[in-house]
VEXVO-320197 format. One record per atom (N, C-alpha, C): x, y, z. Coordinates in steps of 0.001 Angstrom, whole numbers, plus 500000, padded with zeros to 6 digits. Example, Ala and Ser with C-alpha at 12.3 -4.5 7.8 and 13.67 -1.06 7.14 Angstrom:
VEXVO-320197
513190494310507800/512300495500507800/513200496700507800/512850497750507080/513670498940507140/512900500030507870/
This chain:
VEXVO-320197
531081762940040603/532408763511040604/532522764690039634/531763764625038550/531791765737037596/531314767028038259/530254766918039056/529741768096039756/530757768610040766/531433767708041450/532452768109042418/533587768842041708/534000768325040573/535039768966039756/534602770391039397/533378770499038889/532862771811038477/532845772775039651/532353772335040792/532258773199041972/533648773627042439/534577772688042496/535937773024042936/536582774047042003/536430773843040704/537004774778039734/536409776171039911/535105776235040083/534462777539040250/534799778175041603/535004777366042629/535439777903043927/536836778520043819/537701777901043038/539025778476042821/538903779819042115/538084779871041073/537878781131040354/537310782199041295/536330781824042104/535754782775043068/536802783188044104/537669782254044473/538728782570045426/539674783635044903/539964783595043600/540829784609043002/540155785982043069/538861786019042817/538126787289042916/538193787809044355/537983786915045313/538103787315046725/539500787831047032/540520787191046476/541897787617046702/542101789061046245/541569789404045093/541679790780044601/540970791740045548/539814791327046044/539073792170046984/539856792340048286/540437791244048790/541168791307050051/542396792213049955/543151792103048865/544377792903048775/544047794378048541/542969794644047807/542544796037047644/542093796602048992/541301795845049719/540864796253051067/542076796494051959/543072795609051883/544269795725052718/544992797042052470/545246797338051220/546059798525050940/545276799821051041/543995799817050756/543221801030050993/543087801304052490/542990800236053276/542974800402054735/544320800931055212/545416800386054691/546749800851055075/546937802328054721/546494802722053542/546615804122053123/545801805022054044/544579804612054371/543759805400055289/544434805490056655/544951804360057129/545633804350058424/546864805270058416/547610805294057308/548759806207057208/548296807654057207/547186807923056517/546623809276056543/546236809684057958/545858808688058761/545476808944060157/546679808944061099/547899808772060560/549098808859061380/549871807571061590/549378806449061089/550101805187061251/551424805242060481/552462804709061091/553754804587060418/553939803117060035/554148802900058736/554389801535058263/555897801367058112/556446800454058900/557869800158058839/558050798641058909/559271798199059189/559552796760059196/558764796010060256/558206796701061220/557432796068062283/555948795948061946/555532796484060804/554119796459060407/553724795052059973/552717794507060606/552259793150060297/551096793122059314/550651794260058867/549515794302057968/548212794428058745/547128794326058019/545797794436058623/544991793194058243/543720793203058551/542878792028058302/542841791671056807/542915792660055934/542931792385054495/544171791609054088/545333792004054648/546567791267054367/546467789838054900/545915789698056091/545773788377056698/544884787474055847/543740788003055425/542825787215054595/543473786835053268/544165787789052657/544827787519051380/545871786409051553/546626786489052615/547651785479052868/547068784106053159/546054784051054000/545478782756054371/544752782092053215/543957782843052485/543238782272051347/544232781861050258/545247782689050039/546223782400048989/547193781278049314/547490781097050576/548461780072050964/547820778769051424/546542778830051779/545899777615052287/544674777207051475/543700778080051375/542410777702050790/542536777364049305/543066778284048518/543146778045047074/544069776868046747/545247776752047367/546064775566047065/545382774243047424/544668774202048536/543950772975048905/542867772676047873/542129773692047462/541094773498046439/541718773008045131/542873773577044759/543533773169043514/544012771721043597/544539771324044741/544970769938044920/543768768993044872/542678769374045527/541460768559045483/540922768451044056/540965769556043318/540518769531041920/541349768536041119/542655768555041320/543521767633040597/543201766178040963/543006765908042236/542670764546042670/541326764111042084/540324764968042194/538985764640041691/539007764444040174/539884765162039496/539919765072038031/540183763648037536/540894762844038330/541184761467037918/539948760565038009/538948760987038761/537749760176038959/536515760744038253/536614761975037771/535452762639037173/535180762183035738/536163761621035086/536014761128033711/535474762214032777/536102763381032858/535775764484031962/536833764544030870/536404764755029653/537356764919028558/538235766135028850/539533765918028954/540452767018029241/540454767467030690/539708766791031527/539583767221032921/540884767190033691/541662766137033517/542939766031034226/543888767119033730/543921767313032416/544815768321031837/544517769710032408/543243770095032424/542903771440032888/543076771579034396/542821770515035143/543063770560036584/544559770692036866/545384769991036087/546831770078036258/547335771482035916/546764772088034894/547152773456034535/546778774411035656/545564774278036192/545141775124037314/546097774931038488/546392773687038824/547291773400039943/548669774030039706/549197773868038506/550499774450038174/550504775965038287/549435776600037830/549332778059037936/549233778517039388/548554777728040220/548455778060041652/549834777948042309/550572776899041976/551941776760042503/552793777939042041/552703778280040756/553434779437040234/553041780709040979/551774780858041291/551291782047041996/551969782187043355/552116781078044052/552762781105045367/554246781432045215/554897780834044240/556314781122043995/556497782602043668/555646783130042802/555734784552042454/555510785451043666/554619785053044562/554372785846045769/555638785935046607/556295784813046829/557516784825047648/558650785578046957/558777785412045641/559810786152044908/559564787652044951/558303788040045031/557945789455045021/558439790204046252/558632789497047355/559149790162048547/560598790582048344/561371789812047581/562761790152047303/562891791076046090/562007790900045123/562030791697043895/560608792184043630/560235793336044206/558845793805044119/558272793894042701/559108794103041700/558600794174040323/557969792851039899/558395791755040503/557816790444040201/556350790409040643/555989791287041559/554598791384042002/553643791627040848/554115792297039807/553268792510038623/552927791166037975/553895790251037953/553632788920037398/552688788132038303/552798788355039613/551878787728040569/550444788177040258/550272789468040018/548950789983039666/548460789460038328/549356789395037346/548990788893036026/548633787410036074/549407786638036814/549145785201036915/547797784937037593/547371785844038457/546057785680039096/544958785620038031/545103786429036981/544125786379035889/544168785020035190/545369784458035049/545492783141034420/544821782073035282/545014782148036590/544356781186037492/542843781330037377/542363782561037439/540923782823037346/540347782270036044/540953782639034938/540429782218033635/540485780721033424/541592780113033828/541746778678033620/540802777879034507/540663778294035759/539743777594036663/538299777746036183/537934778946035769/536569779164035265/536335778344033997/537344778272033131/537231777490031902/537051776005032226/537850775504033169/537732774092033562/536335773815034129/535830774719034953/534493774549035517/533408774599034459/533565775490033510/532575775612032427/532592774369031533/533787773855031240/533896772633030437/533178771474031136/533353771396032439/532687770332033200/531175770501033132/530708771734033267/529261771982033218/528685771574031870/529389771901030797/528923771548029457/528889770034029296/529935769359029773/529986767906029619/528949767204030484/528542767827031558/527502767234032399/526153767279031701/525960768251030808/524684768396030103/524580767473028898/525729767064028348/525756766252027137/526064764811027527/525162763884027209/525460762473027508/526745762041026806/527574761246027501/528870760841026957/528747760134025617/527721759364025420/527558758614024177/527367759538022984/526862760753023207/526616761660022095/527743762659021903/528757762617022758/529866763565022614/530711763155021419/530874764091020501/531657763851019298/532801764861019301/534030764410019035/535143765366018965/534820766489017994/535076767702018429/534815768875017590/533394769394017697/532586768828018597/531191769257018715/530992770203019894/531939771115020076/531758772127021112/532561771879022382/532990770659022620/533798770358023795/535059769686023299/536187770344023487/537438769750023014/538118769015024145/538694767862023845/539378767082024884/540622767775025405/
């Protein structure tokens, strides 16, 4: 279960990187399309980059975050539940910020900023799991490099 926790956490972190790539691809494609004569108005549904960003952000990452939280109860990692819960909470916040951004576009800046928090926290949770997998539980001492 510890390995599953680590993999899920790192998949979430990788998912955030993909999200940045997808949204950059989406808007650079949109800009190129506008340069080629496309008119973006209320009928514009986006392009494949927008679709990927939406699907990964609304389905894949939230499912991974929920699985991480569930697995955290069985992985028996020091602080594992806490960090999985933080990741899950940040993912929920990310979705809320995305929806708020459609009504108040300036909130989109917080959506972008929170993505860094999701990335960092998920990577940290995965790294903590990796470290704890290398150290036998009997030798783990509070303050010896892995904090609960």
